[in-house]
N, C-alpha and C positions, 0 to 999 in steps of 0.2 A: 535437643533432648526433650522428650515428652515428660511434663511435669505433673500431670494429673494422675489419678489412681489407676485408670484404665483407659486405653484407647477404646472408642466405641466400636460396635460391630461394623458400622457403615464406614468408619474411617479405615478399619482393617480390610474391609472388602474393596473400598476404593483403591487402596494402595496396592492390592494384589489381584485386581479384577481381571487383568490380562490372562493370568494362567487359568482362572475359572471359566472365562469365555472360551479360551482355546481348548480347554478340556471338554467343555459341552460340545463345541463344534466338532471336535475330532470324534467324539462318541457318536454324535448324530450321524456323521458320515459313515461310520462303521455300520451302524444299525440300518441305514438306508440301503447300503450296499447289500447287507445280509437279506434284507426284505425283498429287494429287487431280483437278486440272483439266486437265492435260496441255497448258496453254497455253504457247506459245513465249515465254518471258520472259527468255531468255539475252541477254547483251550481249557484244560483242567485247571481249577483254581489253585490247587495245592502247590505246584511248583511256582506259580506266580507269587503266591503268599510268602514263599521261602525267599525269593528275590526282594520282596518288599520289606521283610524283616532285615535283610542284609543292608538295604538302602537306608532303612530307618536308623540302624546302628551307625552307619557311616555318616549320615546327616547329623546325628547326635555328637559324634566325635568332631566334626567340623564345626558345629555351633558352639561346642564348649571351648574350642580353640579360639574362635572368633570372639567369644564373650570375654576370654582371658585377656585378649589384646585391649578390648574396650575398658575393662575393669582396671588393667594396669595403667592406662593412660589416665583414667580418672584419679588414681592413687598418686600418680606423679604430680598432677596438677594440685592435688590436696597438699602434697609436700611443699611445692612451690609456694602455695598460699601461706602455710605456716612458717616456712623459712623467711619469706618476705616480711612478715610482721616481726619476727625475731631479729632479722637484720636491720630493720628500721628502728626498732627500740634500741638496738645496740649503738647505732649511729647517733641517735638523739641523746642518749644518756651516758654514753661511756667515753665520750671525748673529754680530755683533761684540759685544765686551764679555764681562763675566764670565757664566758659565753658571749663573746663580742659579736657585733654584726657580721664581721668577716667569717667567724666560726659558724654562725647561723646560716650564712649563705653558702658555705661549704657543705654543711649538713644537708641542706635542701638540694644542692646540686647532685650529691651522691645518691640521695633517694629518688630524685627525678630521673637520674640515669638508670637507676633499677627499673623504673617504670617504663623507660624507653626500652630496655632489654625484654621486659615482659611483652610489650606490644610488638617488638620485632620478632620475638619467638613465635607469637601468635600468627603473624603474617607468613613466616617461614613454613609453619606447619600446614597452612592453607593452600600452599602451592599445589597444583594438580600433578598427579603422577599417572603414568600410562595405564596402570592396572586399576586405577580408581574409576568411579562411576563418572559418566559424562554430563550428569545433571548440573545444570547452571544455578549457582546460588542466587542469581538475580530473578529466578523464577520461583522462589520460595514464597508462594502467595500467603502462607499462614503467618509469616513473620515480616510484615512490611518494614518495621523499624530496623531490624537487622539487615534486611535486604538493601535499604537505602544507605545504611552505614558501611556495608561491604563494598560499596564503590569507592570508599576513600583510599587514597594512597598512603603508603607507609609514612611518607613525609608528613602528611596531614596529621597523623597521630603522634609522630615524634617531636614535631616542631615546638610543642609546649614544654618538652622536657630536656631537650639539649640544644646547644648553640648551633648556629649555622656552620661554623668551622668543623665542629664535630660531625655534623651531618655530612659535609663534603668529604670527610675522611672515610666515614662508614660507607658511603654509597659506592665507593670503588671496590668494596670487598664483596666476596662471594657469600660469606656467612656473617651477616651483620651482628646477630646476637653475640656470637663468639668474640668479635672485636669490642663489643660493648663491655663485656665481662673483663676482657684484657685491660681496658681503659680504668675500669673499677679497681682492678689490681694495682695499677700504676698510681692511682689516687690514694689508695690506702697505704702504699709505700711512702707517698708524700706526707701523710699524716704522721707516720713514724719519724719521718726525717724532721718534721716541724715540732716533735715532741709533744703531739696531741694525743698520742696513744702509747701505752707501754708495749714491751716486747710481748707480753702474754696476750694483750688485746689485739696486737697486730697479727699473731698467729691465729687467733680466734676468728677475726674478721675474714682472714684468708680462708679459713675452713668453710665459712658461708659461700664464699665465691666458688669453692670447690664443689659444694653441694649444688649450687646453681648449674655449674658445668655438667654434673652428674645427671641432674634432672633434664637438661636440654639434651644431652647424649641419649638418654632413655627414650625421650620423645622422638628424636631423629631415627632411633633404631626402629621404632614402630612405624614411623612415617616412610622411611626409605627401604624397609624390608617387608614385602607383603606377605601374607599367609601363603606358603609355597603353592605355586600354581597347580602342581600335580594333585594336590589335595582338593583344591577348589574345583578343578576341571573334572576330576574323577566323580566327585559327588554330583555334578551337573548331568554328566553323561549317563551315569547309573540311574538318576532320576528320570531321564528321558526314556531309557529302555524299559524301566518298570512301568511308567505311566502309559506307554504305548501299548503294553500288554493288557492292561486293566479292562478295557471294554470286552476283549475276547474272553477273559476269564468270567467276568459278570455275566456275559451273554450266555455262558454255559450254565450259570446258576439260575438265571431268570427265564431261560428258554422253556422250562416246564411250568412256569407260574400260569395260573389260570386268569389273572387280573393284570391287564396291561402287558403281560409277558415280557417280551425282549425290550419294550420301550422303557422299562425301569432301569435298563442299563445306562441310559443317558444321564439322569440326575445323579445316580450313585457314582458313576465313573467321573463325572465332572467334580463332584465333591471330594473324591479321594485324591484326584490329580491336583486340585486346588490346595489341599491340605499339604501334600508333599512338597509342592513348589513354594508354598508360603513358608514352610519350615526352611527350605533352601534359601529363600529370599532374605529371611531374618538373619541367618548366618552371613550371608553375602554382604549385607549392609552393616554387619558389626565388625568386619574385618579391619576397616580403615576408620579409626575413630576420629580423624582430624580433616574430614572432607568438607565440612560445613553443610552437612545434610541434617535432616530432621532428627535422626537417632544418634548423632554424634555427641562426643563430650562437648559441653557448651563452653568452650575456652573463652569466648568473647564475654560471656556473662561472668566467668570466673575472674578474667583479668580485669573487668570493670570493678568487680567487688573488692579485689586486691587494690586498685587504685583508690577507691573511695576510702578504705581503711587507712592506707598510708598517707593520703593527703589530709585526712582528718587528724592523724597524729601530728602532722605539720601545721595544723590550724590553717589550712589554705582556705581561700574563698572561691566561690563559683565552682564548687566540685560537681561533676556531673552525677545524675542519678543512676541507679542500676538499670540495666536493660529490662524492659517489661516482659512479663510472661504473656505472650500473644497466642490466643487460641490453644493454650495448654503447652507451648514450646518455649524453651529457653535455648538460646544459640550462643 
């Protein structure tokens, strides 16, 4: 996620330069062909502009739908942040009886297991899907710290929070976060059996686990069900058709110009083509907010912030610092 106020123009241009270069080259070929052959290949601009309006409306619909997916993902992780702090506070303050070393150890193990769930969910959401982009997170040159940490295995992140026996159990499962929450449910039941929590608190803690299941399920819905391909594909092909017609329409307009005449078609066509493909690219990269790309929800930074908060509540030592903002990006 870009954390500064604006992308610079050159960053935007670098990110979308392919469509600008292709638009200029395509327009140049059309004009060269026109100048060499002298064929009347102009088209009236009016019907082309009608197509452009339709394409713009469709791109707006697609981008709104894509933005909704990204914003929903951010709200889900905001809810995970809030519920994690509430759950930790409940575990630390609501257990009954004397606060013995055994009880302190039990509290810490529950909170650490929650952090294990958090990191496991992060890894689950970062697994590549066939409809996502092929960009390699290891090539994220603007965020070297995140890129280096991305090479960590799930076990590397979880070994601090759970025992080896627990890890050996989880690694055999398809959905590790689900089984971590299942284990939390069993531990809460043990608290009730030991008389450390009342019936009311038992139900209340289970409600937290239920909310974590809900949040995980909502993340998985976004991750595992893409923006319907018919909408994404139609926007792309409509864009190609419209942009292919642009030079012919502008040629009709600039043909009668006394200054540079038809050659003005090249920069204006390239600019219009670039703008429309830039709009499409923005929506395309907003569809899947868990890809570990530059414009995705920064779940690594959010997970690290939650970890810092919870471990400070435990008064832990050697707490890691937050992920740094690198070149304006949080990951």
